[in-house]
PDB file of N, CA, C and O in Angstrom:
ATOM      1  N   MET A   1     182.729  71.295  93.217  1.00  0.00           N
ATOM      2  CA  MET A   1     182.732  69.733  93.825  1.00  0.00           C
ATOM      3  C   MET A   1     181.359  69.324  93.905  1.00  0.00           C
ATOM      4  O   MET A   1     180.246  69.803  94.122  1.00  0.00           O
ATOM      5  N   ALA A   2     181.903  68.258  93.642  1.00  0.00           N
ATOM      6  CA  ALA A   2     180.817  67.424  94.108  1.00  0.00           C
ATOM      7  C   ALA A   2     180.016  67.304  95.136  1.00  0.00           C
ATOM      8  O   ALA A   2     179.822  68.436  95.579  1.00  0.00           O
ATOM      9  N   ALA A   3     179.289  66.292  95.920  1.00  0.00           N
ATOM     10  CA  ALA A   3     179.244  65.905  98.117  1.00  0.00           C
ATOM     11  C   ALA A   3     179.385  64.833  97.398  1.00  0.00           C
ATOM     12  O   ALA A   3     178.999  64.559  96.261  1.00  0.00           O
ATOM     13  N   ARG A   4     180.325  63.912  98.632  1.00  0.00           N
ATOM     14  CA  ARG A   4     180.782  62.341  98.005  1.00  0.00           C
ATOM     15  C   ARG A   4     179.339  62.220  99.213  1.00  0.00           C
ATOM     16  O   ARG A   4     179.140  62.458 100.404  1.00  0.00           O
ATOM     17  N   THR A   5     178.313  61.527  97.631  1.00  0.00           N
ATOM     18  CA  THR A   5     177.348  60.314  98.319  1.00  0.00           C
ATOM     19  C   THR A   5     178.486  59.173  99.454  1.00  0.00           C
ATOM     20  O   THR A   5     179.591  58.750  99.117  1.00  0.00           O
ATOM     21  N   HIS A   6     177.699  58.872 100.958  1.00  0.00           N
ATOM     22  CA  HIS A   6     177.837  57.766 101.135  1.00  0.00           C
ATOM     23  C   HIS A   6     177.075  56.496 101.638  1.00  0.00           C
ATOM     24  O   HIS A   6     175.874  56.669 101.843  1.00  0.00           O
ATOM     25  N   SER A   7     177.531  55.371 101.846  1.00  0.00           N
ATOM     26  CA  SER A   7     176.283  54.463 100.702  1.00  0.00           C
ATOM     27  C   SER A   7     176.783  53.372 102.173  1.00  0.00           C
ATOM     28  O   SER A   7     177.753  53.020 102.844  1.00  0.00           O
ATOM     29  N   ARG A   8     175.358  53.215 102.021  1.00  0.00           N
ATOM     30  CA  ARG A   8     174.578  52.367 103.597  1.00  0.00           C
ATOM     31  C   ARG A   8     175.094  50.986 103.537  1.00  0.00           C
ATOM     32  O   ARG A   8     174.966  50.323 102.507  1.00  0.00           O
ATOM     33  N   PRO A   9     175.654  50.537 104.562  1.00  0.00           N
ATOM     34  CA  PRO A   9     177.303  49.730 105.341  1.00  0.00           C
ATOM     35  C   PRO A   9     175.640  48.433 104.536  1.00  0.00           C
ATOM     36  O   PRO A   9     174.549  49.003 104.522  1.00  0.00           O
ATOM     37  N   HIS A  10     175.654  47.229 104.104  1.00  0.00           N
ATOM     38  CA  HIS A  10     175.168  45.970 104.459  1.00  0.00           C
ATOM     39  C   HIS A  10     175.376  45.984 106.242  1.00  0.00           C
ATOM     40  O   HIS A  10     176.013  46.550 107.131  1.00  0.00           O
ATOM     41  N   PRO A  11     174.441  45.024 106.034  1.00  0.00           N
ATOM     42  CA  PRO A  11     173.489  44.386 108.054  1.00  0.00           C
ATOM     43  C   PRO A  11     174.755  43.492 107.846  1.00  0.00           C
ATOM     44  O   PRO A  11     175.166  43.047 106.775  1.00  0.00           O
ATOM     45  N   ALA A  12     175.269  43.328 109.050  1.00  0.00           N
ATOM     46  CA  ALA A  12     176.250  42.234 110.021  1.00  0.00           C
ATOM     47  C   ALA A  12     175.115  40.798 109.372  1.00  0.00           C
ATOM     48  O   ALA A  12     173.926  41.063 109.193  1.00  0.00           O
ATOM     49  N   THR A  13     175.492  39.761 109.159  1.00  0.00           N
ATOM     50  CA  THR A  13     174.757  38.335 108.590  1.00  0.00           C
ATOM     51  C   THR A  13     175.692  37.486 109.707  1.00  0.00           C
ATOM     52  O   THR A  13     176.908  37.320 109.794  1.00  0.00           O
ATOM     53  N   THR A  14     174.504  37.007 110.556  1.00  0.00           N
ATOM     54  CA  THR A  14     175.191  36.059 111.327  1.00  0.00           C
ATOM     55  C   THR A  14     175.134  34.091 111.498  1.00  0.00           C
ATOM     56  O   THR A  14     175.031  33.140 112.273  1.00  0.00           O
ATOM     57  N   GLY A  15     175.388  34.777 109.303  1.00  0.00           N
ATOM     58  CA  GLY A  15     174.813  33.020 109.373  1.00  0.00           C
ATOM     59  C   GLY A  15     174.189  32.295 109.323  1.00  0.00           C
ATOM     60  O   GLY A  15     174.466  31.249 108.736  1.00  0.00           O
ATOM     61  N   GLY A  16     173.020  32.516 109.930  1.00  0.00           N
ATOM     62  CA  GLY A  16     171.035  32.268 109.636  1.00  0.00           C
ATOM     63  C   GLY A  16     170.361  32.724 110.083  1.00  0.00           C
ATOM     64  O   GLY A  16     170.624  33.291 111.143  1.00  0.00           O
ATOM     65  N   ALA A  17     169.059  32.752 109.533  1.00  0.00           N
ATOM     66  CA  ALA A  17     168.027  33.215 109.791  1.00  0.00           C
ATOM     67  C   ALA A  17     167.464  33.811 110.830  1.00  0.00           C
ATOM     68  O   ALA A  17     166.275  33.508 110.936  1.00  0.00           O
ATOM     69  N   ASP A  18     167.819  34.476 111.565  1.00  0.00           N
ATOM     70  CA  ASP A  18     167.240  34.787 112.792  1.00  0.00           C
ATOM     71  C   ASP A  18     165.675  35.779 113.434  1.00  0.00           C
ATOM     72  O   ASP A  18     165.374  36.870 113.918  1.00  0.00           O
ATOM     73  N   ILE A  19     164.864  34.024 112.856  1.00  0.00           N
ATOM     74  CA  ILE A  19     163.085  34.847 113.533  1.00  0.00           C
ATOM     75  C   ILE A  19     163.217  33.352 113.958  1.00  0.00           C
ATOM     76  O   ILE A  19     163.683  32.239 113.712  1.00  0.00           O
ATOM     77  N   ARG A  20     162.006  34.627 115.278  1.00  0.00           N
ATOM     78  CA  ARG A  20     160.936  33.656 116.194  1.00  0.00           C
ATOM     79  C   ARG A  20     160.143  33.012 116.064  1.00  0.00           C
ATOM     80  O   ARG A  20     159.717  33.764 116.941  1.00  0.00           O
ATOM     81  N   LEU A  21     159.305  32.228 115.838  1.00  0.00           N
ATOM     82  CA  LEU A  21     157.871  32.532 115.817  1.00  0.00           C
ATOM     83  C   LEU A  21     156.988  32.436 117.311  1.00  0.00           C
ATOM     84  O   LEU A  21     157.653  32.006 118.254  1.00  0.00           O
ATOM     85  N   PRO A  22     155.942  32.701 117.521  1.00  0.00           N
ATOM     86  CA  PRO A  22     155.843  32.749 118.183  1.00  0.00           C
ATOM     87  C   PRO A  22     155.585  31.532 118.418  1.00  0.00           C
ATOM     88  O   PRO A  22     155.197  31.078 117.342  1.00  0.00           O
ATOM     89  N   TRP A  23     155.560  30.261 119.637  1.00  0.00           N
ATOM     90  CA  TRP A  23     154.687  29.402 120.564  1.00  0.00           C
ATOM     91  C   TRP A  23     152.741  29.284 119.157  1.00  0.00           C
ATOM     92  O   TRP A  23     152.411  28.336 118.443  1.00  0.00           O
ATOM     93  N   TRP A  24     152.144  30.396 119.314  1.00  0.00           N
ATOM     94  CA  TRP A  24     151.594  29.209 118.262  1.00  0.00           C
ATOM     95  C   TRP A  24     151.179  29.423 116.617  1.00  0.00           C
ATOM     96  O   TRP A  24     150.058  29.084 116.239  1.00  0.00           O
ATOM     97  N   ALA A  25     152.205  30.034 115.637  1.00  0.00           N
ATOM     98  CA  ALA A  25     152.424  29.511 115.420  1.00  0.00           C
ATOM     99  C   ALA A  25     152.606  28.959 114.443  1.00  0.00           C
ATOM    100  O   ALA A  25     152.418  29.042 113.230  1.00  0.00           O
ATOM    101  N   LEU A  26     153.505  27.645 116.054  1.00  0.00           N
ATOM    102  CA  LEU A  26     153.499  26.109 115.165  1.00  0.00           C
ATOM    103  C   LEU A  26     152.568  25.031 115.946  1.00  0.00           C
ATOM    104  O   LEU A  26     152.660  23.804 115.905  1.00  0.00           O
ATOM    105  N   ALA A  27     151.796  25.699 116.551  1.00  0.00           N
ATOM    106  CA  ALA A  27     151.116  25.008 117.004  1.00  0.00           C
ATOM    107  C   ALA A  27     149.791  24.491 116.769  1.00  0.00           C
ATOM    108  O   ALA A  27     149.321  23.358 116.880  1.00  0.00           O
ATOM    109  N   LEU A  28     148.941  26.425 116.156  1.00  0.00           N
ATOM    110  CA  LEU A  28     147.553  25.874 115.849  1.00  0.00           C
ATOM    111  C   LEU A  28     147.566  25.865 114.011  1.00  0.00           C
ATOM    112  O   LEU A  28     146.819  26.641 113.416  1.00  0.00           O
ATOM    113  N   PRO A  29     148.460  24.942 113.267  1.00  0.00           N
ATOM    114  CA  PRO A  29     148.214  24.294 112.143  1.00  0.00           C
ATOM    115  C   PRO A  29     148.294  22.610 112.598  1.00  0.00           C
ATOM    116  O   PRO A  29     147.512  21.720 112.263  1.00  0.00           O
ATOM    117  N   ALA A  30     149.517  22.506 113.476  1.00  0.00           N
ATOM    118  CA  ALA A  30     149.973  20.890 113.690  1.00  0.00           C
ATOM    119  C   ALA A  30     147.781  20.575 114.658  1.00  0.00           C
ATOM    120  O   ALA A  30     146.847  19.825 114.370  1.00  0.00           O
ATOM    121  N   LEU A  31     148.004  21.690 115.792  1.00  0.00           N
ATOM    122  CA  LEU A  31     145.947  20.456 115.745  1.00  0.00           C
ATOM    123  C   LEU A  31     145.992  20.387 114.968  1.00  0.00           C
ATOM    124  O   LEU A  31     146.203  19.267 114.503  1.00  0.00           O
ATOM    125  N   ALA A  32     145.778  21.944 113.768  1.00  0.00           N
ATOM    126  CA  ALA A  32     144.610  21.448 112.937  1.00  0.00           C
ATOM    127  C   ALA A  32     145.178  20.322 112.154  1.00  0.00           C
ATOM    128  O   ALA A  32     144.455  19.736 111.348  1.00  0.00           O
ATOM    129  N   PHE A  33     146.106  20.061 112.283  1.00  0.00           N
ATOM    130  CA  PHE A  33     146.354  18.684 110.944  1.00  0.00           C
ATOM    131  C   PHE A  33     145.808  17.194 111.640  1.00  0.00           C
ATOM    132  O   PHE A  33     145.323  16.278 110.975  1.00  0.00           O
ATOM    133  N   LEU A  34     146.006  17.175 113.144  1.00  0.00           N
ATOM    134  CA  LEU A  34     145.900  15.974 113.989  1.00  0.00           C
ATOM    135  C   LEU A  34     144.669  16.259 113.697  1.00  0.00           C
ATOM    136  O   LEU A  34     144.362  15.231 113.093  1.00  0.00           O
ATOM    137  N   VAL A  35     143.273  17.243 113.685  1.00  0.00           N
ATOM    138  CA  VAL A  35     142.186  17.391 114.551  1.00  0.00           C
ATOM    139  C   VAL A  35     141.546  16.787 112.756  1.00  0.00           C
ATOM    140  O   VAL A  35     140.465  16.239 112.974  1.00  0.00           O
ATOM    141  N   LEU A  36     141.828  16.739 111.384  1.00  0.00           N
ATOM    142  CA  LEU A  36     141.526  16.253 110.362  1.00  0.00           C
ATOM    143  C   LEU A  36     141.807  15.032 110.296  1.00  0.00           C
ATOM    144  O   LEU A  36     141.061  14.089 110.030  1.00  0.00           O
ATOM    145  N   LEU A  37     143.086  15.043 110.582  1.00  0.00           N
ATOM    146  CA  LEU A  37     144.099  13.848 110.784  1.00  0.00           C
ATOM    147  C   LEU A  37     142.789  12.502 111.792  1.00  0.00           C
ATOM    148  O   LEU A  37     142.458  11.340 111.554  1.00  0.00           O
ATOM    149  N   ALA A  38     142.480  13.348 112.729  1.00  0.00           N
ATOM    150  CA  ALA A  38     141.928  12.117 113.462  1.00  0.00           C
ATOM    151  C   ALA A  38     140.441  11.719 112.778  1.00  0.00           C
ATOM    152  O   ALA A  38     139.991  10.578 112.672  1.00  0.00           O
ATOM    153  N   LEU A  39     139.779  13.014 112.328  1.00  0.00           N
ATOM    154  CA  LEU A  39     138.913  12.735 111.091  1.00  0.00           C
ATOM    155  C   LEU A  39     138.785  11.367 110.763  1.00  0.00           C
ATOM    156  O   LEU A  39     138.277  10.337 111.205  1.00  0.00           O
ATOM    157  N   ILE A  40     139.544  11.834 109.672  1.00  0.00           N
ATOM    158  CA  ILE A  40     139.587  11.275 108.559  1.00  0.00           C
ATOM    159  C   ILE A  40     139.650   9.784 108.799  1.00  0.00           C
ATOM    160  O   ILE A  40     139.267   9.069 107.873  1.00  0.00           O
ATOM    161  N   LEU A  41     140.382   8.814 110.692  1.00  0.00           N
ATOM    162  CA  LEU A  41     140.804   7.749 110.757  1.00  0.00           C
ATOM    163  C   LEU A  41     139.796   7.006 111.362  1.00  0.00           C
ATOM    164  O   LEU A  41     139.813   5.780 111.473  1.00  0.00           O
ATOM    165  N   ASN A  42     138.706   7.931 111.846  1.00  0.00           N
ATOM    166  CA  ASN A  42     137.936   7.602 112.271  1.00  0.00           C
ATOM    167  C   ASN A  42     136.944   7.935 112.164  1.00  0.00           C
ATOM    168  O   ASN A  42     136.339   8.417 113.122  1.00  0.00           O
ATOM    169  N   PRO A  43     136.367   7.795 110.887  1.00  0.00           N
ATOM    170  CA  PRO A  43     134.782   8.199 109.871  1.00  0.00           C
ATOM    171  C   PRO A  43     133.090   7.512 110.479  1.00  0.00           C
ATOM    172  O   PRO A  43     132.022   7.424 109.874  1.00  0.00           O
ATOM    173  N   SER A  44     133.504   7.085 112.032  1.00  0.00           N
ATOM    174  CA  SER A  44     132.511   7.260 111.738  1.00  0.00           C
ATOM    175  C   SER A  44     132.092   7.446 113.425  1.00  0.00           C
ATOM    176  O   SER A  44     131.419   6.891 114.294  1.00  0.00           O
ATOM    177  N   ASP A  45     132.762   8.330 113.274  1.00  0.00           N
ATOM    178  CA  ASP A  45     131.731   9.783 114.261  1.00  0.00           C
ATOM    179  C   ASP A  45     131.894  11.418 113.770  1.00  0.00           C
ATOM    180  O   ASP A  45     131.952  12.552 114.247  1.00  0.00           O
ATOM    181  N   ALA A  46     131.911  10.977 112.975  1.00  0.00           N
ATOM    182  CA  ALA A  46     130.870  11.543 111.157  1.00  0.00           C
ATOM    183  C   ALA A  46     129.584  11.220 110.961  1.00  0.00           C
ATOM    184  O   ALA A  46     129.360  10.098 110.507  1.00  0.00           O
ATOM    185  N   HIS A  47     128.500  12.083 111.243  1.00  0.00           N
ATOM    186  CA  HIS A  47     127.762  12.079 111.381  1.00  0.00           C
ATOM    187  C   HIS A  47     126.948  12.661 110.320  1.00  0.00           C
ATOM    188  O   HIS A  47     126.684  13.861 110.400  1.00  0.00           O
ATOM    189  N   ALA A  48     126.355  11.725 108.978  1.00  0.00           N
ATOM    190  CA  ALA A  48     125.359  12.630 108.147  1.00  0.00           C
ATOM    191  C   ALA A  48     124.864  13.352 108.806  1.00  0.00           C
ATOM    192  O   ALA A  48     124.858  12.955 109.971  1.00  0.00           O
ATOM    193  N   ALA A  49     124.012  15.088 108.537  1.00  0.00           N
ATOM    194  CA  ALA A  49     123.626  16.455 108.889  1.00  0.00           C
ATOM    195  C   ALA A  49     121.861  15.308 108.273  1.00  0.00           C
ATOM    196  O   ALA A  49     121.817  14.715 107.195  1.00  0.00           O
ATOM    197  N   THR A  50     120.884  15.316 109.144  1.00  0.00           N
ATOM    198  CA  THR A  50     119.408  15.387 108.602  1.00  0.00           C
ATOM    199  C   THR A  50     118.977  16.055 107.972  1.00  0.00           C
ATOM    200  O   THR A  50     119.615  17.108 107.938  1.00  0.00           O
ATOM    201  N   GLY A  51     117.875  16.037 107.181  1.00  0.00           N
ATOM    202  CA  GLY A  51     117.358  17.374 106.351  1.00  0.00           C
ATOM    203  C   GLY A  51     118.225  18.343 105.499  1.00  0.00           C
ATOM    204  O   GLY A  51     119.288  18.662 106.030  1.00  0.00           O
ATOM    205  N   GLU A  52     118.066  18.662 104.755  1.00  0.00           N
ATOM    206  CA  GLU A  52     118.448  20.330 104.224  1.00  0.00           C
ATOM    207  C   GLU A  52     119.656  20.885 104.943  1.00  0.00           C
ATOM    208  O   GLU A  52     119.337  21.531 105.941  1.00  0.00           O
ATOM    209  N   PRO A  53     120.564  20.835 104.781  1.00  0.00           N
ATOM    210  CA  PRO A  53     122.018  21.922 105.276  1.00  0.00           C
ATOM    211  C   PRO A  53     121.280  23.352 104.866  1.00  0.00           C
ATOM    212  O   PRO A  53     120.449  23.854 104.108  1.00  0.00           O
ATOM    213  N   ALA A  54     122.272  23.645 106.010  1.00  0.00           N
ATOM    214  CA  ALA A  54     121.944  25.213 105.606  1.00  0.00           C
ATOM    215  C   ALA A  54     122.696  26.481 104.697  1.00  0.00           C
ATOM    216  O   ALA A  54     122.461  27.622 104.300  1.00  0.00           O
ATOM    217  N   ILE A  55     123.895  25.307 104.661  1.00  0.00           N
ATOM    218  CA  ILE A  55     125.061  25.805 104.150  1.00  0.00           C
ATOM    219  C   ILE A  55     124.084  25.928 102.343  1.00  0.00           C
ATOM    220  O   ILE A  55     123.649  26.922 101.763  1.00  0.00           O
ATOM    221  N   ALA A  56     124.065  24.636 101.997  1.00  0.00           N
ATOM    222  CA  ALA A  56     123.324  24.350 100.376  1.00  0.00           C
ATOM    223  C   ALA A  56     122.300  24.849 100.643  1.00  0.00           C
ATOM    224  O   ALA A  56     121.505  23.931 100.444  1.00  0.00           O
ATOM    225  N   ARG A  57     121.674  25.795 101.005  1.00  0.00           N
ATOM    226  CA  ARG A  57     120.128  26.431 100.629  1.00  0.00           C
ATOM    227  C   ARG A  57     121.059  27.987 100.692  1.00  0.00           C
ATOM    228  O   ARG A  57     120.892  28.968  99.967  1.00  0.00           O
ATOM    229  N   LEU A  58     121.815  27.853 101.534  1.00  0.00           N
ATOM    230  CA  LEU A  58     122.675  29.422 100.901  1.00  0.00           C
ATOM    231  C   LEU A  58     123.279  29.552  99.855  1.00  0.00           C
ATOM    232  O   LEU A  58     123.262  30.145  98.776  1.00  0.00           O
ATOM    233  N   LEU A  59     123.767  28.917 100.388  1.00  0.00           N
ATOM    234  CA  LEU A  59     124.440  28.529  98.350  1.00  0.00           C
ATOM    235  C   LEU A  59     123.252  28.990  97.008  1.00  0.00           C
ATOM    236  O   LEU A  59     123.348  29.835  96.118  1.00  0.00           O
ATOM    237  N   GLU A  60     122.301  28.141  97.310  1.00  0.00           N
ATOM    238  CA  GLU A  60     121.371  28.094  96.387  1.00  0.00           C
ATOM    239  C   GLU A  60     120.927  29.006  95.927  1.00  0.00           C
ATOM    240  O   GLU A  60     120.683  29.274  94.751  1.00  0.00           O
ATOM    241  N   ARG A  61     120.767  29.639  96.975  1.00  0.00           N
ATOM    242  CA  ARG A  61     120.360  31.321  97.627  1.00  0.00           C
ATOM    243  C   ARG A  61     121.078  32.570  96.169  1.00  0.00           C
ATOM    244  O   ARG A  61     120.559  33.272  95.300  1.00  0.00           O
ATOM    245  N   ALA A  62     122.592  32.237  96.650  1.00  0.00           N
ATOM    246  CA  ALA A  62     123.339  32.565  96.348  1.00  0.00           C
ATOM    247  C   ALA A  62     123.627  32.972  94.627  1.00  0.00           C
ATOM    248  O   ALA A  62     123.950  34.004  94.040  1.00  0.00           O
ATOM    249  N   GLN A  63     123.232  31.169  94.096  1.00  0.00           N
ATOM    250  CA  GLN A  63     122.936  31.265  92.988  1.00  0.00           C
ATOM    251  C   GLN A  63     121.671  31.724  92.426  1.00  0.00           C
ATOM    252  O   GLN A  63     121.644  30.674  91.783  1.00  0.00           O
ATOM    253  N   GLN A  64     120.956  32.116  92.186  1.00  0.00           N
ATOM    254  CA  GLN A  64     119.753  32.164  91.951  1.00  0.00           C
ATOM    255  C   GLN A  64     119.362  33.813  91.820  1.00  0.00           C
ATOM    256  O   GLN A  64     118.523  34.399  91.136  1.00  0.00           O
ATOM    257  N   LEU A  65     120.272  34.234  92.706  1.00  0.00           N
ATOM    258  CA  LEU A  65     120.276  35.941  93.147  1.00  0.00           C
ATOM    259  C   LEU A  65     121.751  36.320  92.048  1.00  0.00           C
ATOM    260  O   LEU A  65     121.866  37.535  91.887  1.00  0.00           O
ATOM    261  N   LEU A  66     122.554  35.696  91.503  1.00  0.00           N
ATOM    262  CA  LEU A  66     123.489  35.566  90.735  1.00  0.00           C
ATOM    263  C   LEU A  66     123.242  35.442  89.099  1.00  0.00           C
ATOM    264  O   LEU A  66     124.006  36.021  88.327  1.00  0.00           O
ATOM    265  N   ALA A  67     122.468  34.893  88.765  1.00  0.00           N
ATOM    266  CA  ALA A  67     121.294  34.030  88.195  1.00  0.00           C
ATOM    267  C   ALA A  67     120.985  35.208  87.619  1.00  0.00           C
ATOM    268  O   ALA A  67     121.553  35.418  86.547  1.00  0.00           O
ATOM    269  N   ARG A  68     120.395  35.874  87.938  1.00  0.00           N
ATOM    270  CA  ARG A  68     119.136  37.582  87.556  1.00  0.00           C
ATOM    271  C   ARG A  68     119.653  38.564  86.758  1.00  0.00           C
ATOM    272  O   ARG A  68     118.985  39.566  86.501  1.00  0.00           O
TER     273      ARG A  68
END
């Protein structure tokens, strides 16, 4: 005689998602958005770098290494 298997009961639903986010999960993206928006609205605060930027030299060096 085969043993009966019991199916798992479905979890009870409360009618909505019960997910709680920490405060920083909403605050950090909102803060980043506001900072970028402030930079777009006031471009006079963004100054061009004098001389060759380090990131450009780094990318150029990486390109030279990959070309070998």
